[in-house]
C-alpha positions in Angstrom: 0.0 0.0 0.0 1.1 3.5 -0.7 0.0 6.7 1.0 0.4 10.2 -0.4 1.0 12.7 2.4 0.1 16.4 1.9 0.8 18.7 4.8 1.5 22.2 5.9 3.8 23.6 8.5 3.3 22.7 12.1 5.0 23.5 15.4 7.7 21.3 16.9 5.1 20.4 19.6 3.5 18.1 17.0 6.7 16.5 15.8 6.5 13.5 18.1 3.0 12.8 17.0 4.0 13.1 13.4 6.9 10.6 13.9 4.4 8.2 15.5 2.2 8.4 12.4 5.2 7.6 10.2 6.3 4.8 12.5 2.8 3.3 12.1 3.0 3.6 8.3 6.4 1.9 8.5 5.2 -1.0 10.7 2.3 -1.6 8.3 4.7 -1.6 5.3 3.0 1.5 3.9 5.1 3.4 1.3 5.1 7.1 1.7 4.8 9.6 -1.1 5.1 13.1 0.3 4.4 16.6 -0.9 7.9 18.0 -1.7 7.4 21.4 0.0 6.1 19.7 3.1 9.1 17.3 3.2 11.5 20.3 2.8 9.8 22.0 5.8 10.2 18.9 7.9 13.8 18.4 7.0 15.0 22.0 7.0 12.9 23.5 9.8 12.4 20.6 12.2 15.6 18.7 11.5 13.8 15.4 10.9 14.3 13.3 7.7 11.3 11.0 7.0 11.8 7.8 5.1 9.9 8.3 1.8 9.6 6.3 -1.4 8.8 9.2 -3.7 7.7 12.9 -3.8 4.9 14.8 -5.5 4.5 18.6 -6.2 1.0 18.7 -7.7 -2.0 16.4 -7.6 -1.5 15.3 -11.2 1.8 13.6 -10.0 -0.2 11.1 -8.0 -1.4 7.7 -9.2 -4.8 8.0 -10.8 -5.6 4.5 -9.5 -5.3 5.4 -5.9 -8.2 4.1 -3.7 -10.0 6.9 -1.7 -10.9 4.5 1.2 -7.4 4.7 2.5 -8.2 8.1 4.0 -10.5 6.4 6.5 -7.6 4.2 7.6 -5.3 7.1 7.9 -7.9 9.0 10.0 -8.2 6.0 12.3 -4.4 5.7 12.7 -4.2 9.5 13.5 -7.1 9.3 16.0 -5.5 6.3 17.8 -2.2 8.2 18.1 -3.8 11.3 19.4 -5.9 9.2 21.9 -2.9 7.6 23.4 -0.9 10.8 23.9 
């Protein structure tokens, strides 16, 4: 499974939660395709380098065959992480 991650800047207070999300993706063998400007922010401003398989800069870079139901699974993972914090 592959997940495209689009994000915006966030404070360092959220970095641990963000890492937990990525750890969960990794443990589930989920490949990460990340929005390049967001990746640059995480690396340059937060000093963290996520493990990604590819990048995208616009929606047309993404696979047209992607299944929209993955968003429910991501929301569930995110809610579980926030719940346990």
